[in-house]
N, C-alpha and C positions, 0 to 999 in steps of 0.2 A: 518438562517444558524448558526451553532455552531462550535466553534473552539476546535480542539483537538490537542494533541502533541504526536509524536511517541516516544515510549520508547527506540528505537533504537539508540538515542543519549545518552542513559544513561547505556552504556554497563560496566561502572565502578561500577554500583550500582545494588542492588537487585531490583526485580520487585516492592516490597513494597515500597522502598525508592524512586524509579523513580516516583511512583504514587503520593507519597507525595510532591515531588518537583514539579511535573507538576501541581498539584492542586494549590500549592503555587504561581506559575507563573500566575495563573488566568484562566486556561483553564477548560472547562466543561468536556472534555473527554480525553481518553488515547487510543492510539493504541498500543496494547499489541504484543510485539515481541515473536512469537512462535519459539524461538531459545534460546540458552545459551546467557546471564545467566538468562533469565527471564522466559520463559515458553516453553521449549523444550518438545513437547508432548510425545515423546517416553520415556522420563525419568522423567515425572512430577508426583509426589506422590500426593494423595488425600490432605494430609496436606498442601502441597504447593499451591494447588488450593483453599483451604479454606483460606489461609493467603491472597492470592490475592484478593479473594472475600471480606474479611473483610477490607482490605486497600481501596478498592473502596468505600465500604459503609462509612467507617470513614471519607474519604476526599471528599465524594460527587461527585465522577466521574463515568461516563459511559464509556464503551468501545465503541470507534468509529469503530474499526476494529481490526482484528487480522492479523497481518503480517506474512504470511506463505512463503514469497518470499525468505527471507534471511535464509541461512543454514550453519551458521558458525560452528555449532556443528560438521558437517561432516569433516571440516578442509581440504578441497580439496585445494592443493597448487596453483592451476591455477588461482582461483578466489573465494572468500569466499561467494559470494552471488548467482552466476550463476550456480554452480555445487552442486549436481548433477542436470542436466537439465532434461526437459521432453524428449529430443529427442536424447540423445546419446545412448551408447550401452544398450541392453535390461536389464541386471541385475542391472546396476547402475541407470537407469532411474527409476526403480521400487522404489528405496529409496525415490525419489521425490514424486511418486504417493501415497505411504503409509503415508509419512508424511503429504501430503495434507488431506488424509482421516482422520487422527488423529487430525489435526488442526481444521477441520470442527466439529468434535465431541466436541472438547475443546470449541469451540465458542459456540455451543449449551449449554454446561454445565455452561458457564459463562455468558449466555445471550447476546453474541456479535452478531450483525446482519449479518455480512460478514466476509470473509477472502479474502486476496489478494494472488495472485500467479504469478509466472514468465510467460512471453508470449512465451512458447516454449523453448527458449535457444539460445545460439550461434550455427549457422549452422556448421555442421561438414564438413571438407574438402571433396569436390565433392558432397555434398548433395544439392539438389535443395529445393527451398521453398515449392514447392508441396509435395515433399517426406517428408520434416519435418513436414508439416502441417498434413499429414496422420497420422504420428506416434504421434504427439501431441493429435490429436483427439482420437486416440485409447487409449492413456494413461489416458486423462482427462475424458472420459466418465464414468469410474467407479467411479470417484470422484463426478461427476455431480449426479450420483444416490445417493451417500451419502448425498449431499447437499440438494437433493429433500427429502430424509427421515428425515433429522434433521431441514430442514427448515432454513437453513443458505446460504446466497448467496456466490457463488464462483466467485470472480472478477478478471479478467485478466488485468494486468497492462503493457500496451506497454512500452518498454524500448529501448533507443538508442543501436544499435549494436546487437540486439536480433531478433528473427524470426519475431515477431510482433513489429515494432518500429513506425509505422505510423497508423493513424486512419482508413485509407482505408483497410489496412491489417487486422485490427481488425474486421472491417465490413465483409470482405470476409471470415474470419475464422469462426466467430460466426454465420454466416448464415448457417452453417452446424449443428448447435446445437439447437435443439428444446426444450428449457427449460426456464421458467421464473426465475430460480435460478442461471443462469449465467449472469453476468453483466461486466461493465467497471469500472476499477479504473482509472479515469482521472488524470494523474499526470501533472500538469501545467508545471513543469520544463522540463520534458521528451518531451512534445510536442514542446516546444521552442527549444530545442536542435536539433530537426529534421526538423526545419524550418516551423513548423505548430504553428504559433502564437495562444496561446490559445483562446484569445477573439474571434477570427474568427471561432473556432470549437465548442464552448460550445453549441450553439443552435442545430447544426447538430447531436452531440453525446448525446444530452440530453436524448433521449429515452432509451439509454444504460447506462448512467452514474448513478451509484449507490453511488459512494464516490469519493472525491477529495484528492489527495496529493498536498500539497503546499511547494514550495521552489523557490528561485530565481536562476537564471543562468546568467553568465557573457554575455556581448555582442558578445564574441567570439563563443557563443553557445556550448562551451565544457561542457560535462557532469560533473559538480562539483556543488553539492548543496551549495547555499549561503542562509543566512538569507534574507527573504523578505525585499526589499529595497536596497539590497547591489549589485543587478545585473541590467539587462536591460529589464526584464519583465514589462509590463504595467499592474500593478495589479489593478489599478482604473478601467481600461476598462474590464479586465477579471472578476473581482468581480462584475462589473455592468451587464455583460453578464450572469453570473451565476444567479444573482438576477432576472434578467428578464426572465430567463428560468423557473422560479418558484421552483427551487431547494431549500429544506429546511433542507437538512441534513448536515453531517459533512464535515468541511474543515480541514484535519489533516496535520499539519506542519510536515515535515520529514527532519531533519537536522542531520543525522547520522555522517557527518564528523566532528561534534562539540563535540566529546566526552570528550575532555580536558576542555570545558567550556559550558556544556549543559544548566545550569541555565540561564547564560547570553544570550545565543541563544534563549532559549524559551521565556525569558522575552522580549527581543527586538522584536522578531517576533509577540508576542501577542499585544505589544503596537502599532506596525506598522499596523497590520491587523485590529485590533479593531478600529483604528482611521479611516481607509477607510470605514469599514462597517458601522460605525456610521454616516459618512458623506453621505453614499448612502441611508441610512434609512431616514435621514433628508431631503434629496432633492426630 
């Protein structure tokens, strides 16, 4: 398993500076934010893509994932990450669909293996789960076609409070899609928030899991990302379960609440997780 760090903790820095600092903290990979100020696909110039590529090469990092979930660039006052969602009114959700297509093509250009996206969105008043799922499917399928064309995996990330927040809901929805290019972003903290302790779900979800997000959550299970070791998640049991599943991919630490001290958060998380991974390898 390899450790990466998400650039969404470095919103006060350019993509190139974020890459430099993440490498300095000891990580092998970076999750690149497909959003302002790092790599908003709709406004990304070829010169900017080339600077990102050079920074990756200079500092010896790979891209673990492209985060196409967050859409701060749209500046929706309701919530900076969830909107535009996949399931709100027709013209607005088209922004999410086209952004996802652009993010897939950006991933191909930069050699990233996958992108992550929102699991539908918050249900509209009076909207049933099945109604939302049908809309999500209809909007997602054109993006699945792009994913198959560019051979970049499109990963759905269950999120507390959104249409797909539990693994059973993911399984029910993804059964409608016949494509090897759609998979699961298993967010360890999100699972804990909805009462699905991650160590008990790793094996069941292993056939779907392409990438992991890592953060800690308090014992209250309130959705607030914490540095691993600062909350109540049993990381030794969870990482052991991941190891036993045969997973050899990226564990990407996602600590966007720490934008005022991202270096400290990145370094502390790396130290904590590396210690556990080393113990597991030695046992």
